[in-house]
C-alpha positions in Angstrom: -4.2 14.1 -22.8 -6.0 15.6 -25.4 -5.9 14.7 -29.3 -8.0 17.2 -31.9 -8.8 14.5 -34.8 -10.3 15.4 -37.5 -11.8 12.0 -39.1 -13.2 11.2 -42.4 -14.5 8.3 -43.2 -14.4 6.6 -47.1 -17.3 5.3 -48.9 -15.7 1.7 -48.4 -15.3 1.9 -44.9 -12.1 3.4 -44.5 -10.8 6.3 -42.9 -8.3 9.6 -43.5 -8.0 13.0 -41.7 -5.6 14.9 -39.6 -4.5 14.5 -35.6 -3.2 17.2 -33.4 -1.1 16.0 -30.5 -1.4 17.1 -27.4 1.4 20.2 -26.9 1.6 20.6 -30.5 0.1 23.4 -33.0 1.1 20.9 -36.3 -1.7 18.8 -37.2 -0.1 14.8 -38.8 -2.2 13.2 -41.7 -3.2 10.2 -41.5 -4.3 7.9 -44.0 -6.2 4.3 -42.7 -7.0 2.4 -39.0 -3.6 1.8 -38.3 -1.9 5.0 -39.8 -4.0 6.2 -36.6 -3.2 3.9 -34.3 0.0 4.8 -35.0 0.2 8.3 -34.2 -1.2 7.2 -31.2 1.0 5.3 -29.7 3.6 7.1 -27.2 7.0 7.9 -28.7 9.4 5.2 -28.5 13.1 5.7 -27.7 14.0 5.7 -31.1 11.7 9.0 -31.3 13.0 10.3 -27.9 16.0 10.0 -27.7 16.8 7.8 -25.0 18.8 5.1 -24.2 17.2 1.9 -23.9 18.8 -0.4 -21.1 21.2 -3.4 -21.9 20.8 -2.6 -25.9 23.3 -1.1 -28.3 22.9 2.2 -29.6 
């Protein structure tokens, strides 16, 4: 898996930039470490349209 990451540090130690996920040509902006980590997480069932066993839609 390969991500393209444009990472910029802020003077106060924060980060911001753009992340291009595998198979995409569109970069997604982020602001902060937690926002970057959110973009790196695999998509969940709600984002892929898959149903989770034992849960109501």
